C-alpha positions in Angstrom: 67.7 4.0 -68.8 64.6 4.7 -68.2 61.5 5.6 -70.3 60.9 9.1 -70.7 57.5 9.4 -69.7 58.1 7.3 -66.7 60.8 10.1 -66.0 58.8 12.8 -66.0 56.1 11.0 -63.9 58.7 10.4 -61.3 60.2 13.7 -60.8 56.2 15.3 -61.2 55.5 12.8 -58.4 58.6 14.2 -56.2 58.0 17.7 -56.3 54.2 17.0 -55.1 55.9 14.9 -51.8 58.1 18.5 -51.3 55.3 20.6 -51.7 53.0 18.4 -48.9 56.6 18.7 -46.8 57.6 15.2 -47.1 54.5 13.9 -46.5 53.4 11.4 -49.8 49.6 12.2 -51.0 47.6 8.9 -50.2 45.4 7.3 -52.5 41.3 8.5 -51.3 39.3 5.6 -49.9 35.7 4.8 -50.1 33.4 4.9 -47.3 32.2 2.0 -45.7 29.4 2.7 -44.3 27.3 -0.8 -43.3 30.0 -0.5 -40.7 29.4 2.5 -39.3 25.8 2.1 -39.0 26.1 -1.4 -37.3 29.1 0.6 -35.3 26.2 3.1 -33.8 23.7 0.8 -33.8 25.8 -1.6 -31.9 27.1 1.6 -29.0 22.6 2.5 -29.4 22.4 -0.8 -27.7 24.1 -1.0 -25.3 23.8 2.5 -23.6 19.7 1.3 -24.5 20.3 -1.9 -22.2 22.1 0.1 -19.5 19.7 3.1 -19.7 17.0 0.2 -19.1 18.2 -1.8 -16.9 18.4 1.4 -14.7 14.2 1.5 -14.5 13.7 -2.4 -15.1 16.1 -3.4 -12.2 13.6 -1.8 -9.6 10.6 -3.1 -11.0 8.3 -5.3 -9.0 7.2 -9.0 -9.8 3.7 -8.7 -10.9 3.5 -12.8 -11.6 1.1 -13.8 -8.3 -0.9 -9.9 -9.0 -4.3 -11.8 -9.7 -3.6 -13.4 -6.1 -6.1 -12.2 -3.5 -4.5 -11.5 -0.8 -5.1 -11.0 2.8 -7.3 -7.9 4.0 -6.3 -6.6 7.1 -8.7 -3.7 8.1 -10.5 -3.8 11.6 -14.1 -2.9 11.7 -15.4 -1.8 14.9 -18.9 -1.8 16.3 -21.1 -0.3 18.9 -22.7 -2.7 21.3 -25.8 -2.6 18.8 -23.7 -3.7 16.2 -23.7 -0.5 14.4 -20.7 0.9 12.5 -18.2 3.1 14.6 -15.3 3.6 12.2 -12.5 1.5 9.7 -9.4 1.1 10.0 -6.4 0.4 8.1 -6.6 0.0 4.4 -10.4 -1.5 3.8 -10.4 -3.5 1.0 -12.6 -6.1 0.3 -12.4 -9.3 -1.3 -11.5 -9.5 -5.4 -14.3 -9.6 -8.0 -13.3 -11.0 -11.5 -14.2 -7.9 -13.8 -16.7 -11.0 -15.8 -18.8 -11.5 -13.0 -20.1 -7.9 -13.0 -22.2 -6.2 -15.2 -21.1 -4.9 -18.5 -21.7 -1.0 -17.9 -19.5 -1.2 -14.4 -16.4 -1.4 -16.2 -17.4 0.3 -19.6 -18.0 3.2 -17.2 -14.1 3.3 -15.7 -13.1 2.7 -19.2 -15.8 5.7 -20.9 -14.4 8.3 -18.2 -10.5 7.4 -17.9 -9.3 5.4 -21.0 -11.9 4.8 -23.9 -9.8 3.4 -25.7 -8.2 0.5 -23.3 -9.9 -1.9 -25.7 -7.5 -0.9 -28.2 -3.6 0.6 -26.9 -0.8 -1.7 -25.6 -0.7 -0.1 -22.0 0.6 3.6 -23.2 -1.8 5.6 -25.6 0.1 7.5 -27.9 -3.4 8.8 -29.7 -4.9 9.5 -25.8 -1.5 11.0 -25.1 -1.5 13.6 -28.3 -5.3 14.3 -28.0 -4.6 15.4 -24.1 -1.3 17.5 -25.1 -3.2 19.7 -27.5 -6.2 19.8 -25.4 -4.6 21.1 -22.3 -2.0 23.5 -24.4 -5.5 24.8 -25.5 -7.3 25.4 -22.2 -3.6 26.7 -21.6 -3.0 24.4 -18.2 -3.9 20.7 -17.2 -7.0 19.4 -17.7 -6.6 16.0 -19.0 -4.4 13.3 -18.3 -2.7 10.8 -21.0 -2.2 7.9 -18.1 -4.0 4.7 -19.0 -6.1 2.6 -17.1 -2.8 0.6 -17.3 -0.6 2.5 -16.2 -2.7 4.0 -13.5 -2.5 0.1 -12.0 1.1 0.3 -12.2 1.1 3.5 -10.3 -1.1 2.7 -7.6 0.5 -0.8 -7.3 4.2 -0.3 -7.0 5.2 3.7 -7.9 5.4 6.4 -5.2 3.3 9.2 -5.6 5.7 11.5 -7.4 5.8 13.6 -10.5 9.5 12.8 -11.2 10.5 11.5 -15.3 11.9 8.2 -13.6 8.5 7.9 -12.1 6.8 8.2 -15.4 9.2 5.8 -17.4 8.7 2.9 -14.8 5.0 3.5 -15.2 5.3 3.1 -19.2 7.1 -0.5 -18.3 5.0 -1.6 -16.0 2.2 -1.0 -18.3 3.9 -2.8 -21.0 4.8 -5.3 -18.7 1.0 -5.6 -17.4 -0.2 -5.7 -20.6 2.4 -8.6 -22.0 1.6 -10.9 -18.9 -2.6 -10.0 -18.4 -5.1 -10.3 -20.6 -7.6 -6.8 -20.8 -10.1 -8.5 -18.7 -7.0 -8.7 -16.1 -6.4 -5.9 -16.1 -9.8 -4.9 -16.1 -10.0 -7.0 -12.3 -7.4 -5.8 -11.0 -7.7 -2.2 -11.4 -11.3 -2.5 -10.3 -10.2 -4.1 -7.3 -7.0 -2.4 -6.4 -8.4 1.1 -6.9 -9.1 3.9 -4.2 -12.5 5.2 -3.9 -12.2 7.5 -1.1 -13.2 7.5 2.9 -10.2 4.7 3.4 -12.0 2.4 0.9 -9.9 0.5 -2.2 -11.5 -1.9 -4.3 -15.1 -2.1 -6.1 -16.4 -4.4 -3.2 -15.4 -2.7 -0.6 -17.2 0.8 -1.8 -19.8 -0.5 -3.2 -20.4 -2.1 0.6 -19.3 1.0 2.4 -21.3 3.5 -0.2 -24.7 1.7 -0.6 -24.8 -1.1 1.0 -24.7 -4.3 -1.7 -22.1 -6.4 -3.1 -20.5 -5.4 -6.5 -22.3 -7.1 -8.7 -25.4 -5.6 -7.5 -24.1 -2.1 -8.1 -27.2 -0.6 -10.6 -25.9 1.7 -13.9 -26.2 4.9 -11.5 -24.2 3.6 -8.8 -21.6 2.4 -11.2 -21.2 5.9 -12.7 -21.3 7.8 -8.8 -17.9 5.3 -7.8 -16.3 5.8 -11.1 -16.5 9.3 -11.1 -14.7 9.5 -7.7 -11.5 8.3 -8.8 -10.9 11.2 -10.3 -10.2 13.0 -6.4 -11.4 10.9 -4.0 -11.5 13.0 -1.5 -13.9 15.0 -3.0 -16.1 12.9 -5.4 -16.3 10.3 -3.3 -20.1 9.6 -2.0 -19.5 10.2 1.4 -18.0 13.6 1.5 -20.1 15.0 -0.7 -22.9 13.6 -2.6 -23.7 16.6 -4.5 -20.7 16.4 -6.2 -20.3 12.7 -6.6 -23.9 13.2 -8.5 -22.7 15.8 -10.9 -19.8 13.9 -11.7 -21.7 11.2 -12.1 -23.4 12.3 -14.4 -20.5 13.1 -16.9 -19.5 9.8 -16.7 -23.0 8.9 -17.9 -22.9 11.3 -20.8 -19.3 9.6 -21.6 -20.8 6.3 -21.4 -22.6 7.5 -24.3 -20.3 9.0 -26.2 -18.4 6.1 -26.0 -21.4 3.5 -26.8 -21.8 1.5 -24.2 -25.0 3.1 -23.1 -28.4 4.4 -25.5 -29.9 7.9 -24.4 -33.0 6.0 -23.2 -30.8 4.7 -20.5 -28.4 7.5 -19.5 -31.7 9.6 -19.4 -33.0 6.9 -17.0 -29.7 6.5 -15.0 -30.0 10.5 -14.4 -32.9 10.7 -13.0 -32.3 7.8 -10.7 -30.1 9.0 -7.5 -27.9 6.3 -6.5 -29.3 5.5 -2.3 -25.7 6.6 -0.5 -25.8 4.0 2.6 -24.2 6.6 5.5 -22.1 5.3 8.8 -23.5 5.5 11.8 -20.6 7.3 14.0 -21.0 10.0 15.1 -18.3 13.1 14.7 -16.0 12.6 17.1 -16.7 9.0 18.0 -12.8 8.7 16.4 -11.6 9.1 19.7 -13.1 6.1 21.0 -12.2 4.1 17.5 -8.5 5.2 17.8 -8.9 4.1 21.9 -9.6 0.9 20.7 -7.0 0.8 17.6 -4.6 1.6 20.3 -5.1 -1.7 21.9 -4.5 -4.5 19.1 -1.6 -5.4 17.5 -2.5 -4.5 14.2 0.7 -5.2 12.8 0.3 -8.8 13.6 -3.1 -9.5 11.9 -3.3 -12.1 9.3 -7.0 -11.5 7.8 -9.7 -8.4 8.4 -11.1 -8.1 11.8 -14.5 -7.1 13.3 -14.2 -5.5 17.1 -16.9 -6.0 18.6 -17.5 -3.0 21.8 -18.9 -1.7 24.7 -19.6 1.8 23.1 -23.1 3.2 22.2 -23.2 5.9 19.3 -26.5 6.9 20.7 -24.9 8.0 24.3 -21.6 9.2 22.7 -24.4 11.3 20.6 -26.0 12.7 24.0 -22.1 13.1 25.0 -21.0 15.6 22.1 -24.3 17.7 21.9 -23.3 18.0 25.8 -20.1 19.0 25.9 -20.8 21.1 22.9 -23.3 23.0 24.0 -21.4 23.5 27.2 -18.6 24.9 25.4 -20.8 27.0 23.4 -22.5 28.7 25.8 -19.7 29.1 28.9 -16.4 28.0 27.0 -15.4 32.2 25.8 -17.0 33.7 28.9 -14.8 31.6 31.0 -11.6 30.8 28.4 -12.1 27.3 28.6 -11.2 25.9 24.8 -11.3 22.4 25.2 -13.5 19.1 27.3 -13.6 15.9 27.5 -15.9 13.7 29.1 -16.2 9.4 29.7 -18.7 7.6 30.7 -19.0 3.9 31.3 -21.3 1.3 33.2 -20.1 0.6 37.0 -17.8 -2.6 36.0 -15.6 -0.2 33.4 -17.7 -0.6 30.1 -17.1 2.4 28.4 -20.6 3.9 27.0 -19.0 7.1 25.2 -15.7 8.6 25.4 -15.0 12.9 24.0 -11.8 13.4 23.6 -12.4 16.6 22.8 -14.7 19.4 20.8 -13.7 18.5 17.7 -12.1 14.8 16.3 -11.7 16.5 12.4 -9.9 19.4 14.3 -8.2 17.7 16.4 -7.8 14.1 17.1 -6.0 14.0 20.2 -7.7 11.7 22.9 -8.0 14.1 25.7 -10.4 11.5 27.7 -7.1 9.0 27.5 -4.1 10.5 26.9 -4.7 14.1 28.7 -2.6 14.2 32.2 -4.2 17.1 34.1 -4.5 17.6 37.7 -7.7 16.2 39.1 -7.5 18.6 42.1 -10.7 18.3 44.8 -11.8 15.2 42.7 -9.3 13.7 44.2 -10.2 13.7 47.7 -12.3 10.6 47.4 -9.7 8.8 48.0 -8.1 11.0 50.9 -11.6 10.6 52.4 -11.5 6.4 52.2 -8.2 6.7 53.8 -8.9 8.0 56.6 -12.1 6.0 57.2 -10.5 3.0 56.6 -8.1 4.1 59.5 -10.4 4.3 62.2 -12.6 8.4 61.0 -16.1 8.5 60.6 -18.3 11.1 58.9 -19.6 12.5 61.9 -16.1 13.0 63.3 -15.6 16.7 63.8 -12.8 18.5 62.4 -11.5 22.1 62.4 -11.9 23.7 59.3 -9.2 26.4 59.8 -6.1 27.2 58.3 -2.9 24.8 58.5 0.4 24.9 58.4 1.9 21.5 56.7 5.4 21.1 57.2 5.5 25.3 55.7 2.8 24.1 53.0 -0.2 26.4 53.6 -2.8 25.1 51.3 -5.8 27.3 50.2 -9.4 27.4 50.7 -10.9 28.7 47.9 -14.0 26.7 46.7 -15.1 27.8 50.4 -14.8 29.4 53.5 -13.5 28.7 56.9 -16.4 27.5 59.1 -14.2 25.9 62.2 -15.4 23.1 63.7 -17.5 20.5 61.2 -18.1 17.2 60.2 -16.3 15.3 57.3 -19.6 14.9 56.3 -19.3 18.5 55.7 -15.6 18.9 54.9 -16.5 16.4 52.3 -19.6 18.2 50.8 -18.1 21.7 50.7 -15.1 20.4 49.7 -12.5 21.8 52.5 -9.1 22.1 51.2 -7.8 22.1 54.8 -9.6 19.0 56.3 -8.2 17.1 53.8 -5.0 17.9 54.3 -5.3 17.5 57.9 -6.4 13.7 57.2 -3.9 13.4 54.7 -1.3 13.8 57.1 -2.5 12.0 59.5 -2.7 8.9 57.9 0.2 9.8 55.9 0.3 10.8 51.8 2.0 7.3 50.7 -1.4 6.1 52.5 -3.4 7.9 50.4 -1.3 7.2 47.5 -1.9 3.7 47.7 -5.0 4.1 48.0 -5.4 6.0 45.3 -3.7 3.1 42.9 -6.4 0.3 44.8 -9.4 1.9 43.2 -7.3 1.8 39.8 -5.2 5.5 39.5 -2.9 4.3 37.5 -0.5 7.2 37.0 2.7 7.4 39.1 1.8 9.5 42.3 3.8 11.9 44.0 3.7 10.7 47.7 3.3 14.3 49.4 1.4 16.9 51.2 -0.3 18.4 48.2 -1.1 14.9 46.9 -4.4 15.6 49.4 -5.3 18.6 46.8 -4.8 16.8 43.8 -1.7 17.7 42.2 -0.3 14.5 40.6 -2.0 14.1 37.5 -4.2 11.7 36.2 -6.7 10.9 33.5 -9.9 11.5 33.1 -10.7 7.9 31.5 -8.1 7.0 34.5 -10.0 8.8 37.5 -13.5 8.4 36.2 -12.5 4.1 36.4 -11.2 4.8 39.9 -15.1 6.1 40.3 -16.7 3.2 39.9 -16.1 0.6 43.2 -18.5 3.7 44.5 -20.8 2.4 42.2 -20.7 -1.2 42.2 -20.3 -2.4 45.1 -16.8 -1.3 46.3 -15.1 -4.0 42.9 -12.1 -2.3 41.4 -12.7 -2.2 38.2 -9.9 -1.7 34.9 -12.0 0.7 32.2 -12.3 -1.2 28.7 -14.1 -1.2 25.7 -13.3 -4.5 23.2 -15.8 -7.3 24.3 -14.7 -9.9 21.9 -12.3 -9.8 17.9 -13.9 -11.9 15.2 -12.6 -12.8 11.6 -15.3 -11.9 8.8 -16.1 -15.1 8.8 -17.3 -15.3 12.3 -14.2 -17.6 14.3 -13.2 -15.4 17.5 -10.1 -15.1 18.4 -10.2 -13.4 21.7 -13.2 -12.4 23.7 -13.2 -10.8 27.1 -14.1 -12.6 30.2 -15.4 -11.0 32.9 -12.4 -10.0 35.4 -11.8 -6.5 37.5 -9.1 -5.3 40.2 -11.4 -7.3 42.8 -12.9 -6.1 46.4 -11.2 -2.4 47.1 -13.1 -1.6 49.7 -15.4 -3.0 52.6 -18.9 -2.5 52.3 -19.6 -0.3 55.1 -17.2 2.0 54.3 -18.6 2.3 50.5 -21.6 3.0 52.1 -20.3 6.0 54.1 -18.5 7.1 51.1 -21.4 7.2 48.4 -23.6 8.8 51.1 -20.4 11.4 51.5 -21.2 11.9 47.5 -24.5 12.3 47.8 -24.3 15.2 49.9 -22.2 17.0 47.5 -24.8 16.7 45.0 -27.5 17.4 47.6 -26.0 20.5 49.2 -22.5 20.5 48.3 -20.5 22.5 45.5 -21.9 20.2 43.1 -25.3 20.9 43.2 -25.6 21.8 40.0 -24.9 18.5 39.0 -27.4 17.0 41.1 -29.8 14.5 38.5 -33.5 15.3 38.9 -34.4 11.5 38.8 -32.7 9.9 40.3 -30.2 9.6 43.0 -26.4 10.3 42.2 -23.1 11.1 43.5 -20.2 12.5 42.5 -16.9 15.2 43.8 -16.3 18.3 42.4 -12.2 19.3 41.4 -10.9 22.8 40.6 -7.4 23.6 40.7 -4.5 26.1 41.0 -5.2 29.1 39.1 -8.5 28.0 37.6 -6.5 25.8 35.2 -8.9 22.7 35.8 -12.4 22.0 36.3 -13.9 18.5 37.1 -16.8 16.6 37.9 -16.8 13.4 38.4 -19.9 11.1 39.7 -22.6 8.4 39.0 -25.7 6.7 39.1 -26.9 3.4 39.4 -26.1 2.4 35.7 -23.6 5.2 34.7 -20.2 6.3 36.1 -19.0 9.7 34.4 -16.3 12.0 34.6 -15.9 15.8 33.0 -13.0 17.6 32.5 -12.5 21.3 31.0 -9.4 23.7 30.2 -6.9 24.6 27.7 -4.3 22.7 26.0 -1.7 25.1 26.6 -2.2 25.2 30.5 -3.8 28.5 30.4 -5.8 29.3 33.3 -9.7 30.0 32.8 -11.6 33.0 34.5 -13.2 31.3 37.3 -14.2 28.1 36.0 -14.5 25.6 38.7 -15.6 22.1 39.0 -19.5 22.7 40.5 -20.2 25.1 37.3 -19.7 23.5 33.7 -18.8 20.5 34.0 -21.2 19.3 36.7 -23.9 21.2 34.0 -22.8 19.2 31.0 -22.4 15.8 33.6 -26.5 16.7 34.2 -27.1 17.1 30.9 -25.4 14.3 29.2 -27.0 11.9 32.4 -30.7 13.2 32.3 -30.4 11.8 28.3 -28.2 8.9 28.4 -30.7 7.7 31.5 -33.9 9.2 29.7 -36.5 5.8 30.2 -34.6 3.9 32.9 -36.1 3.3 35.7 -34.4 4.9 38.9 -32.1 2.6 41.4 -30.8 2.9 44.0 -27.2 4.0 44.5 -24.5 1.2 45.3 -24.7 0.8 49.4 -27.8 2.9 49.9 -31.1 1.7 51.2 -33.3 0.8 48.2 -35.6 3.9 47.0 -39.2 4.8 49.4 -42.0 6.5 48.0 -41.5 9.5 49.8 -37.7 8.8 50.4 -36.2 12.0 52.2 -33.8 14.3 50.4 -30.3 12.9 50.2 -28.8 15.7 53.0 -31.9 14.5 55.6 -31.2 11.4 54.5 -27.4 11.3 55.4 -27.3 12.1 59.0 -30.0 9.3 59.9 -27.4 7.1 57.1 -24.8 7.7 59.2 -26.0 7.9 63.2 -27.4 4.2 62.0 -23.7 3.4 60.6 -20.9 4.2 62.9 -23.3 5.4 66.4 -26.4 2.2 66.3 -29.2 4.6 65.9 
């Protein structure tokens, strides 16, 4: 038998098991807390690694940031070397921060990241201070990003406010700080930050805004540049000099507060206004710049380029004034909202290009890209084709209603006159006579003649081609008139003279070329005389220049949707168009009205001071030369009748 005490304990244990449903209670174990901590830490490391790798996997390589990559901006200059425009990401050569005056980097540190020298890429103190300030103001007035974070964002990240981007920005900032010294980070920042006006980097900004190298920046200039990075479009010196100057004053006070300059230096700098170098470009010279850029394979450029052009900024300013004044005075009355003007030398070198009333409001280039019906401005090609097929300006034609296979053209630019010479029909822009001549030589012949002189857009070889029903651009129509001004040689309009590197290496240079002779000297003289009569006695009298011979042709399309004057002197060929972008009809706007007046205004300004010269194919000027209307018949008699 067992011991009584043992038996009692056994009975109690059996009873306890019975009460618990048959499960024997287990003894309590002591918790293993170190094991739990290790387990949690391990899983945290795993999930943290996954979370971290999600962002790190997209981080770029920063190993070669200090290598000065090629700048691929394009600088466009006029024929006097004046700046027209810069296209592409304009960035100067990389400048080491150690070579800059100390106040230049200090200006950026003072206004953007005063604790730059102390933090490790992310500044908890700055973040806290910005958070309290923003809460106190009730809206965001300060940012907590460091210069290193700004550099990371500018170099690698898209400008969107997302949690992922902010995490990547912070990680990149820490990574940059681990790879580069503070001076190297400052060098990267100053050479990559955007300053507005299409300019990136301290060197390009110093050149663009102040006309000097970055190492020569003064304290007021440095403060102005440092102030602009907060809002480059608003605070860059060209956009708003007063706002830029006001922002610079804030930077100077911040520099004094940070101990970078003393009160005397601040007062002296605040009393010295930075001298801003403004560009010479006119408000709408961007039309020409865009046209030039469209001809350059920008993607293939390996370095920054300089493009020397035939453009003349003085002529461009005169063209813009003539167009703006014309539309301001008569545009609303005529129902015309837009205009275009192209001026070139007789060899096709473009000197001015106005693609619309305002490049800023509408960069669409109506001079180079808008395809519009030329109306009667197409008739020189009709008459040249007729002359080449035996017609003479002295021939008599019947200016009367005609029916050509059911087509009955109106003669809305003049009344039917009965029997008149071809010269008179051209001067008065007879639609009837032009239609008869086209039917006589064939529409296909007229189309070939126009193409030979430089019209590139497809032409419909139909009877109505006589009245300019096929579309053309102002640029190509003006160029097609150039042979009448240059002894009969076809031209291809151009603006680029040469393309070179900043080091002076010439990559491409224009060689003298064109389409060759496109008409005989006899027909050239006849056509020039016909077009001279247009401005002397015909529909283009408003375009006649007071101090030199001129010639040209008016054009008006059906329902007054387009109005043209294209003409020339011995030195310039100029085409003017007015109309509406939506092709809406104007209010009786004709080519001999506003377009002719714009032509005259521009040409007299552009040629002021130039000696008067005879037109191509015409006799030298005499002291008491007869009026064009008197001389025309004399010349025609000499050419075609031998008298």
